[in-house]
NUPA-205717 format. One record per residue: residue number from 1; residue in one letter; x, y, z of N, C-alpha, C, O in turn. Coordinates in Angstrom, 2 decimals. Layout:
<atoms>
@num:NUM; residu:A; nx:X; ny:Y; nz:Z; cax:X; cay:Y; caz:Z; cx:X; cy:Y; cz:Z; ox:X; oy:Y; oz:Z $
...
</atoms>
This chain:
<atoms>
@num:1; residu:M; nx:0.85; ny:-1.17; nz:0.00; cax:0.00; cay:0.00; caz:0.00; cx:0.90; cy:1.24; cz:0.00; ox:1.99; oy:1.22; oz:0.56 $
@num:2; residu:R; nx:0.43; ny:2.29; nz:-0.63; cax:1.13; cay:3.56; caz:-0.63; cx:0.31; cy:4.51; cz:0.27; ox:-0.65; oy:5.13; oz:-0.18 $
@num:3; residu:P; nx:0.71; ny:4.61; nz:1.56; cax:-0.07; cay:5.45; caz:2.48; cx:0.08; cy:6.94; cz:2.14; ox:1.03; oy:7.35; oz:1.47 $
@num:4; residu:R; nx:-0.88; ny:7.72; nz:2.61; cax:-0.81; cay:9.16; caz:2.43; cx:-1.19; cy:9.83; cz:3.75; ox:-1.95; oy:9.28; oz:4.55 $
@num:5; residu:V; nx:-0.67; ny:11.01; nz:3.98; cax:-0.92; cay:11.75; caz:5.21; cx:-2.43; cy:11.99; cz:5.35; ox:-3.10; oy:12.40; oz:4.41 $
@num:6; residu:G; nx:-2.95; ny:11.73; nz:6.55; cax:-4.37; cay:11.90; caz:6.84; cx:-5.21; cy:10.66; cz:6.61; ox:-6.38; oy:10.63; oz:6.97 $
@num:7; residu:Q; nx:-4.62; ny:9.64; nz:6.01; cax:-5.35; cay:8.40; caz:5.73; cx:-5.63; cy:7.66; cz:7.04; ox:-4.77; oy:7.57; oz:7.91 $
@num:8; residu:M; nx:-6.85; ny:7.14; nz:7.17; cax:-7.23; cay:6.36; caz:8.35; cx:-7.10; cy:4.88; cz:8.00; ox:-7.61; oy:4.43; oz:6.98 $
@num:9; residu:L; nx:-6.43; ny:4.14; nz:8.87; cax:-6.24; cay:2.71; caz:8.67; cx:-6.82; cy:1.95; cz:9.85; ox:-6.71; oy:2.39; oz:11.00 $
@num:10; residu:T; nx:-7.46; ny:0.81; nz:9.58; cax:-8.01; cay:-0.02; caz:10.64; cx:-7.44; cy:-1.44; cz:10.53; ox:-7.11; oy:-1.91; oz:9.44 $
@num:11; residu:S; nx:-7.35; ny:-2.09; nz:11.67; cax:-6.84; cay:-3.45; caz:11.73; cx:-7.91; cy:-4.43; cz:11.28; ox:-9.11; oy:-4.18; oz:11.45 $
@num:12; residu:T; nx:-7.47; ny:-5.55; nz:10.71; cax:-8.41; cay:-6.60; caz:10.33; cx:-8.46; cy:-7.71; cz:11.37; ox:-9.20; oy:-8.68; oz:11.21 $
@num:13; residu:V; nx:-7.66; ny:-7.58; nz:12.45; cax:-7.63; cay:-8.63; caz:13.47; cx:-8.01; cy:-8.14; cz:14.87; ox:-8.20; oy:-8.96; oz:15.77 $
@num:14; residu:D; nx:-8.13; ny:-6.82; nz:15.07; cax:-8.55; cay:-6.30; caz:16.37; cx:-9.18; cy:-4.92; cz:16.18; ox:-9.55; oy:-4.56; oz:15.06 $
@num:15; residu:T; nx:-9.29; ny:-4.16; nz:17.25; cax:-9.99; cay:-2.87; caz:17.21; cx:-9.09; cy:-1.69; cz:16.89; ox:-9.57; oy:-0.55; oz:16.86 $
@num:16; residu:T; nx:-7.81; ny:-1.90; nz:16.65; cax:-6.86; cay:-0.81; caz:16.43; cx:-7.21; cy:0.01; cz:15.18; ox:-7.55; oy:-0.53; oz:14.13 $
@num:17; residu:A; nx:-7.10; ny:1.34; nz:15.33; cax:-7.27; cay:2.27; caz:14.22; cx:-6.22; cy:3.36; cz:14.37; ox:-5.93; oy:3.80; oz:15.48 $
@num:18; residu:V; nx:-5.64; ny:3.79; nz:13.25; cax:-4.60; cay:4.82; caz:13.27; cx:-4.83; cy:5.82; cz:12.14; ox:-5.56; oy:5.56; oz:11.19 $
@num:19; residu:I; nx:-4.19; ny:6.98; nz:12.29; cax:-4.15; cay:7.98; caz:11.23; cx:-2.69; cy:8.16; cz:10.85; ox:-1.83; oy:8.24; oz:11.72 $
@num:20; residu:V; nx:-2.42; ny:8.21; nz:9.55; cax:-1.06; cay:8.42; caz:9.06; cx:-0.73; cy:9.90; cz:9.23; ox:-1.39; oy:10.76; oz:8.64 $
@num:21; residu:V; nx:0.30; ny:10.19; nz:10.04; cax:0.72; cay:11.56; caz:10.30; cx:1.85; cy:11.96; cz:9.35; ox:1.91; oy:13.09; oz:8.86 $
@num:22; residu:R; nx:2.75; ny:11.01; nz:9.11; cax:3.90; cay:11.26; caz:8.24; cx:4.25; cy:9.96; cz:7.54; ox:4.19; oy:8.89; oz:8.15 $
@num:23; residu:C; nx:4.62; ny:10.04; nz:6.26; cax:4.99; cay:8.83; caz:5.53; cx:5.81; cy:9.20; cz:4.29; ox:5.64; oy:10.29; oz:3.74 $
@num:24; residu:P; nx:6.69; ny:8.30; nz:3.86; cax:7.45; cay:8.54; caz:2.63; cx:6.57; cy:8.26; cz:1.41; ox:5.51; oy:7.65; oz:1.53 $
@num:25; residu:D; nx:7.01; ny:8.72; nz:0.27; cax:6.25; cay:8.50; caz:-0.97; cx:6.71; cy:7.19; cz:-1.61; ox:7.31; oy:7.18; oz:-2.68 $
@num:26; residu:E; nx:6.42; ny:6.09; nz:-0.93; cax:6.78; cay:4.77; caz:-1.42; cx:5.83; cy:3.73; cz:-0.85; ox:5.06; oy:4.01; oz:0.07 $
@num:27; residu:E; nx:5.90; ny:2.54; nz:-1.41; cax:5.06; cay:1.43; caz:-0.94; cx:5.53; cy:0.97; cz:0.44; ox:6.73; oy:0.77; oz:0.65 $
@num:28; residu:L; nx:4.60; ny:0.80; nz:1.38; cax:4.90; cay:0.29; caz:2.72; cx:3.88; cy:-0.77; cz:3.08; ox:2.73; oy:-0.73; oz:2.65 $
@num:29; residu:E; nx:4.32; ny:-1.72; nz:3.88; cax:3.42; cay:-2.75; caz:4.40; cx:3.14; cy:-2.41; cz:5.86; ox:3.97; oy:-2.68; oz:6.72 $
@num:30; residu:I; nx:1.98; ny:-1.82; nz:6.13; cax:1.60; cay:-1.43; caz:7.49; cx:0.67; cy:-2.50; cz:8.04; ox:-0.41; oy:-2.73; oz:7.51 $
@num:31; residu:D; nx:1.11; ny:-3.14; nz:9.12; cax:0.37; cay:-4.25; caz:9.72; cx:0.04; cy:-3.97; cz:11.18; ox:0.64; oy:-3.10; oz:11.81 $
@num:32; residu:C; nx:-0.92; ny:-4.71; nz:11.69; cax:-1.26; cay:-4.69; caz:13.11; cx:-1.54; cy:-6.13; cz:13.52; ox:-2.40; oy:-6.79; oz:12.94 $
@num:33; residu:G; nx:-0.81; ny:-6.61; nz:14.50; cax:-1.01; cay:-7.99; caz:14.96; cx:-0.64; cy:-9.02; cz:13.91; ox:-1.13; oy:-10.15; oz:13.96 $
@num:34; residu:G; nx:0.21; ny:-8.65; nz:12.95; cax:0.66; cay:-9.58; caz:11.92; cx:-0.20; cy:-9.62; cz:10.67; ox:0.07; oy:-10.40; oz:9.76 $
@num:35; residu:A; nx:-1.26; ny:-8.79; nz:10.61; cax:-2.14; cay:-8.75; caz:9.44; cx:-2.18; cy:-7.33; cz:8.88; ox:-2.09; oy:-6.35; oz:9.63 $
@num:36; residu:A; nx:-2.29; ny:-7.22; nz:7.58; cax:-2.30; cay:-5.92; caz:6.91; cx:-3.47; cy:-5.07; cz:7.39; ox:-4.58; oy:-5.56; oz:7.58 $
@num:37; residu:M; nx:-3.20; ny:-3.77; nz:7.57; cax:-4.26; cay:-2.82; caz:7.90; cx:-4.91; cy:-2.37; cz:6.60; ox:-4.28; oy:-2.36; oz:5.54 $
@num:38; residu:V; nx:-6.17; ny:-1.99; nz:6.69; cax:-6.92; cay:-1.55; caz:5.51; cx:-7.43; cy:-0.14; cz:5.73; ox:-7.57; oy:0.32; oz:6.86 $
@num:39; residu:E; nx:-7.70; ny:0.54; nz:4.62; cax:-8.23; cay:1.89; caz:4.73; cx:-9.64; cy:1.81; cz:5.28; ox:-10.45; oy:0.99; oz:4.84 $
@num:40; residu:G; nx:-9.94; ny:2.65; nz:6.24; cax:-11.26; cay:2.65; caz:6.86; cx:-11.39; cy:3.82; cz:7.79; ox:-10.42; oy:4.54; oz:8.06 $
@num:41; residu:N; nx:-12.60; ny:4.02; nz:8.30; cax:-12.85; cay:5.18; caz:9.14; cx:-12.64; cy:4.91; cz:10.62; ox:-12.62; oy:5.86; oz:11.41 $
@num:42; residu:G; nx:-12.49; ny:3.66; nz:11.03; cax:-12.19; cay:3.35; caz:12.42; cx:-13.33; cy:3.55; cz:13.40; ox:-13.11; oy:3.48; oz:14.61 $
@num:43; residu:N; nx:-14.55; ny:3.80; nz:12.91; cax:-15.66; cay:4.02; caz:13.84; cx:-16.52; cy:2.78; cz:14.04; ox:-17.57; oy:2.84; oz:14.68 $
@num:44; residu:G; nx:-16.07; ny:1.67; nz:13.49; cax:-16.80; cay:0.43; caz:13.69; cx:-17.68; cy:0.06; cz:12.52; ox:-18.07; oy:-1.10; oz:12.39 $
@num:45; residu:A; nx:-18.01; ny:1.01; nz:11.66; cax:-18.86; cay:0.73; caz:10.51; cx:-18.09; cy:-0.05; cz:9.47; ox:-17.28; oy:0.51; oz:8.74 $
@num:46; residu:G; nx:-18.34; ny:-1.33; nz:9.39; cax:-17.65; cay:-2.16; caz:8.42; cx:-16.22; cy:-2.49; cz:8.79; ox:-15.46; oy:-2.98; oz:7.96 $
@num:47; residu:A; nx:-15.85; ny:-2.21; nz:10.04; cax:-14.47; cay:-2.42; caz:10.45; cx:-14.34; cy:-3.60; cz:11.40; ox:-13.46; oy:-3.61; oz:12.26 $
@num:48; residu:A; nx:-15.19; ny:-4.59; nz:11.26; cax:-15.16; cay:-5.76; caz:12.14; cx:-13.93; cy:-6.60; cz:11.86; ox:-13.51; oy:-6.74; oz:10.71 $
@num:49; residu:A; nx:-13.35; ny:-7.14; nz:12.92; cax:-12.17; cay:-7.99; caz:12.79; cx:-12.54; cy:-9.25; cz:12.02; ox:-13.52; oy:-9.92; oz:12.34 $
@num:50; residu:T; nx:-11.73; ny:-9.57; nz:11.01; cax:-12.03; cay:-10.73; caz:10.18; cx:-10.94; cy:-11.79; cz:10.26; ox:-11.07; oy:-12.85; oz:9.64 $
@num:51; residu:G; nx:-9.88; ny:-11.54; nz:11.01; cax:-8.77; cay:-12.48; caz:11.10; cx:-8.37; cy:-12.71; cz:12.54; ox:-9.05; oy:-12.30; oz:13.47 $
@num:52; residu:T; nx:-7.24; ny:-13.39; nz:12.69; cax:-6.69; cay:-13.68; caz:14.01; cx:-5.30; cy:-13.09; cz:14.11; ox:-4.49; oy:-13.23; oz:13.20 $
@num:53; residu:A; nx:-5.03; ny:-12.41; nz:15.22; cax:-3.72; cay:-11.78; caz:15.43; cx:-2.65; cy:-12.83; cz:15.68; ox:-2.92; oy:-13.89; oz:16.25 $
@num:54; residu:D; nx:-1.45; ny:-12.53; nz:15.25; cax:-0.30; cay:-13.38; caz:15.50; cx:0.02; cy:-13.29; cz:17.00; ox:0.24; oy:-12.19; oz:17.50 $
@num:55; residu:P; nx:0.06; ny:-14.43; nz:17.72; cax:0.32; cay:-14.39; caz:19.17; cx:1.66; cy:-13.75; cz:19.53; ox:1.82; oy:-13.25; oz:20.64 $
@num:56; residu:G; nx:2.61; ny:-13.77; nz:18.61; cax:3.91; cay:-13.15; caz:18.87; cx:3.91; cy:-11.64; cz:18.67; ox:4.89; oy:-10.97; oz:19.01 $
@num:57; residu:L; nx:2.81; ny:-11.11; nz:18.14; cax:2.73; cay:-9.66; caz:17.89; cx:1.60; cy:-9.02; cz:18.68; ox:0.82; oy:-8.22; oz:18.15 $
@num:58; residu:T; nx:1.52; ny:-9.39; nz:19.95; cax:0.55; cay:-8.75; caz:20.83; cx:1.31; cy:-7.97; cz:21.88; ox:2.43; oy:-8.32; oz:22.23 $
@num:59; residu:G; nx:0.73; ny:-6.95; nz:22.36; cax:1.37; cay:-6.08; caz:23.32; cx:0.63; cy:-4.76; cz:23.33; ox:0.70; oy:-3.97; oz:24.28 $
@num:60; residu:G; nx:-0.08; ny:-4.54; nz:22.25; cax:-1.02; cay:-3.44; caz:22.21; cx:-0.51; cy:-2.12; cz:21.69; ox:0.69; oy:-1.85; oz:21.65 $
@num:61; residu:S; nx:-1.48; ny:-1.32; nz:21.31; cax:-1.25; cay:0.06; caz:20.92; cx:-2.14; cy:0.90; cz:21.81; ox:-3.25; oy:0.50; oz:22.15 $
@num:62; residu:L; nx:-1.65; ny:2.08; nz:22.19; cax:-2.35; cay:2.90; caz:23.17; cx:-3.01; cy:4.12; cz:22.53; ox:-2.44; oy:4.74; oz:21.63 $
@num:63; residu:L; nx:-4.19; ny:4.44; nz:22.98; cax:-4.97; cay:5.57; caz:22.48; cx:-4.19; cy:6.88; cz:22.62; ox:-3.67; oy:7.19; oz:23.69 $
@num:64; residu:G; nx:-4.13; ny:7.64; nz:21.55; cax:-3.51; cay:8.96; caz:21.57; cx:-1.99; cy:8.97; cz:21.47; ox:-1.38; oy:10.04; oz:21.44 $
@num:65; residu:K; nx:-1.39; ny:7.81; nz:21.41; cax:0.08; cay:7.72; caz:21.31; cx:0.50; cy:7.68; cz:19.86; ox:-0.22; oy:7.19; oz:18.99 $
@num:66; residu:R; nx:1.70; ny:8.21; nz:19.61; cax:2.26; cay:8.19; caz:18.27; cx:3.31; cy:7.10; cz:18.19; ox:4.10; oy:6.90; oz:19.12 $
@num:67; residu:Y; nx:3.31; ny:6.40; nz:17.08; cax:4.27; cay:5.33; caz:16.82; cx:5.04; cy:5.75; cz:15.58; ox:4.45; oy:6.05; oz:14.55 $
@num:68; residu:A; nx:6.39; ny:5.76; nz:15.68; cax:7.17; cay:6.32; caz:14.59; cx:8.49; cy:5.59; cz:14.38; ox:9.05; oy:4.99; oz:15.30 $
@num:69; residu:D; nx:8.98; ny:5.67; nz:13.15; cax:10.31; cay:5.19; caz:12.77; cx:10.92; cy:6.29; cz:11.92; ox:10.51; oy:6.51; oz:10.78 $
@num:70; residu:D; nx:11.91; ny:7.00; nz:12.49; cax:12.52; cay:8.12; caz:11.79; cx:13.31; cy:7.69; cz:10.56; ox:13.39; oy:8.44; oz:9.59 $
@num:71; residu:E; nx:13.89; ny:6.50; nz:10.59; cax:14.64; cay:6.00; caz:9.42; cx:13.73; cy:5.84; cz:8.21; ox:14.09; oy:6.21; oz:7.09 $
@num:72; residu:L; nx:12.55; ny:5.28; nz:8.44; cax:11.58; cay:5.10; caz:7.36; cx:10.79; cy:6.36; cz:7.06; ox:10.24; oy:6.52; oz:5.97 $
@num:73; residu:G; nx:10.73; ny:7.28; nz:8.03; cax:9.95; cay:8.49; caz:7.85; cx:8.47; cy:8.25; cz:8.03; ox:7.65; oy:8.89; oz:7.37 $
@num:74; residu:V; nx:8.11; ny:7.34; nz:8.94; cax:6.71; cay:6.96; caz:9.17; cx:6.30; cy:7.37; cz:10.58; ox:7.05; oy:7.20; oz:11.54 $
@num:75; residu:E; nx:5.10; ny:7.93; nz:10.68; cax:4.53; cay:8.24; caz:11.99; cx:3.03; cy:7.99; cz:11.93; ox:2.34; oy:8.48; oz:11.04 $
@num:76; residu:L; nx:2.52; ny:7.21; nz:12.91; cax:1.10; cay:6.88; caz:13.00; cx:0.56; cy:7.33; cz:14.34; ox:1.24; oy:7.19; oz:15.36 $
@num:77; residu:L; nx:-0.65; ny:7.87; nz:14.36; cax:-1.32; cay:8.29; caz:15.59; cx:-2.45; cy:7.30; cz:15.86; ox:-3.34; oy:7.12; oz:15.02 $
@num:78; residu:C; nx:-2.43; ny:6.67; nz:17.03; cax:-3.44; cay:5.68; caz:17.38; cx:-4.72; cy:6.39; cz:17.83; ox:-4.72; oy:7.14; oz:18.80 $
@num:79; residu:T; nx:-5.82; ny:6.15; nz:17.11; cax:-7.11; cay:6.76; caz:17.43; cx:-8.07; cy:5.78; cz:18.10; ox:-9.10; oy:6.17; oz:18.64 $
@num:80; residu:K; nx:-7.71; ny:4.50; nz:18.07; cax:-8.51; cay:3.46; caz:18.70; cx:-7.54; cy:2.36; cz:19.13; ox:-6.87; oy:1.78; oz:18.28 $
@num:81; residu:P; nx:-7.43; ny:2.07; nz:20.44; cax:-6.46; cay:1.09; caz:20.90; cx:-6.87; cy:-0.35; cz:20.60; ox:-8.02; oy:-0.64; oz:20.30 $
@num:82; residu:G; nx:-5.89; ny:-1.22; nz:20.69; cax:-6.14; cay:-2.64; caz:20.48; cx:-4.95; cy:-3.45; cz:20.95; ox:-3.91; oy:-2.88; oz:21.28 $
@num:83; residu:P; nx:-5.08; ny:-4.77; nz:20.99; cax:-4.01; cay:-5.63; caz:21.50; cx:-2.88; cy:-5.90; cz:20.51; ox:-1.84; oy:-6.41; oz:20.92 $
@num:84; residu:G; nx:-3.04; ny:-5.59; nz:19.24; cax:-2.02; cay:-5.89; caz:18.23; cx:-0.89; cy:-4.87; cz:18.22; ox:-1.10; oy:-3.70; oz:18.54 $
@num:85; residu:V; nx:0.30; ny:-5.32; nz:17.84; cax:1.48; cay:-4.46; caz:17.70; cx:1.51; cy:-3.90; cz:16.27; ox:1.29; oy:-4.64; oz:15.31 $
@num:86; residu:L; nx:1.77; ny:-2.59; nz:16.15; cax:1.89; cay:-1.95; caz:14.84; cx:3.26; cy:-2.23; cz:14.25; ox:4.27; oy:-2.06; oz:14.93 $
@num:87; residu:T; nx:3.30; ny:-2.65; nz:12.99; cax:4.57; cay:-2.91; caz:12.31; cx:4.55; cy:-2.27; cz:10.93; ox:3.49; oy:-2.12; oz:10.31 $
@num:88; residu:V; nx:5.75; ny:-1.89; nz:10.45; cax:5.90; cay:-1.39; caz:9.09; cx:7.00; cy:-2.21; cz:8.44; ox:8.12; oy:-2.28; oz:8.96 $
@num:89; residu:N; nx:6.68; ny:-2.83; nz:7.31; cax:7.61; cay:-3.72; caz:6.60; cx:8.16; cy:-4.80; cz:7.53; ox:9.33; oy:-5.17; oz:7.42 $
@num:90; residu:G; nx:7.32; ny:-5.30; nz:8.43; cax:7.70; cay:-6.40; caz:9.33; cx:8.45; cy:-5.99; cz:10.58; ox:8.78; oy:-6.84; oz:11.40 $
@num:91; residu:V; nx:8.73; ny:-4.69; nz:10.75; cax:9.48; cay:-4.20; caz:11.91; cx:8.52; cy:-3.47; cz:12.86; ox:7.81; oy:-2.56; oz:12.43 $
@num:92; residu:P; nx:8.49; ny:-3.86; nz:14.15; cax:7.59; cay:-3.19; caz:15.10; cx:7.91; cy:-1.70; cz:15.20; ox:9.08; oy:-1.30; oz:15.25 $
@num:93; residu:L; nx:6.86; ny:-0.87; nz:15.24; cax:7.04; cay:0.57; caz:15.40; cx:7.11; cy:0.91; cz:16.88; ox:6.22; oy:0.54; oz:17.64 $
@num:94; residu:P; nx:8.17; ny:1.60; nz:17.30; cax:8.25; cay:2.00; caz:18.71; cx:7.36; cy:3.22; cz:18.98; ox:7.05; oy:4.00; oz:18.07 $
@num:95; residu:M; nx:6.95; ny:3.36; nz:20.23; cax:6.17; cay:4.52; caz:20.63; cx:7.11; cy:5.73; cz:20.62; ox:8.24; oy:5.66; oz:21.09 $
@num:96; residu:K; nx:6.63; ny:6.83; nz:20.08; cax:7.43; cay:8.04; caz:19.97; cx:7.52; cy:8.69; cz:21.35; ox:6.51; oy:8.85; oz:22.04 $
@num:97; residu:A; nx:8.73; ny:9.07; nz:21.74; cax:8.94; cay:9.70; caz:23.04; cx:8.46; cy:11.15; cz:23.00; ox:8.53; oy:11.81; oz:21.96 $
@num:98; residu:A; nx:7.98; ny:11.63; nz:24.12; cax:7.52; cay:13.01; caz:24.23; cx:8.72; cy:13.94; cz:24.20; ox:9.79; oy:13.61; oz:24.71 $
@num:99; residu:K; nx:8.54; ny:15.11; nz:23.59; cax:9.61; cay:16.10; caz:23.56; cx:9.72; cy:16.75; cz:24.94; ox:8.71; oy:17.10; oz:25.53 $
@num:100; residu:P; nx:10.95; ny:16.91; nz:25.44; cax:11.09; cay:17.56; caz:26.75; cx:10.75; cy:19.05; cz:26.66; ox:11.06; oy:19.71; oz:25.66 $
@num:101; residu:L; nx:10.12; ny:19.56; nz:27.68; cax:9.79; cay:20.97; caz:27.72; cx:11.04; cy:21.77; cz:28.06; ox:11.91; oy:21.27; oz:28.77 $
@num:102; residu:P; nx:11.15; ny:22.99; nz:27.57; cax:12.31; cay:23.81; caz:27.90; cx:12.30; cy:24.21; cz:29.37; ox:11.24; oy:24.41; oz:29.97 $
@num:103; residu:A; nx:13.48; ny:24.31; nz:29.93; cax:13.59; cay:24.69; caz:31.33; cx:13.23; cy:26.17; cz:31.48; ox:13.56; oy:26.99; oz:30.62 $
@num:104; residu:S; nx:12.57; ny:26.49; nz:32.55; cax:12.21; cay:27.89; caz:32.79; cx:12.92; cy:28.35; cz:34.06; ox:12.39; oy:28.23; oz:35.17 $
@num:105; residu:D; nx:14.11; ny:28.88; nz:33.86; cax:14.93; cay:29.31; caz:35.01; cx:14.67; cy:30.75; cz:35.38; ox:15.27; oy:31.26; oz:36.32 $
</atoms>
């Protein structure tokens, strides 16, 4: 799939839904729980889980957290949590760390 900024993706194996915040202009395999994510609105309409998650790729995604890989140039915002791990091209996406606030001396 060639993702685009603002695209909503939903998992086919659990309740996870994400929005693409940043992505390169190339084909990427974005998965959740070991199964490909599909374009969808993430509100439950037609987004029922149709598969089974890979037991080795559970650990969950958290609501409101960003998952990013700076090398690939990918960033996803989780809008609906679920038990599956988000992966891009087979590599798990780490949760993006919060930026430290400037010191006010």
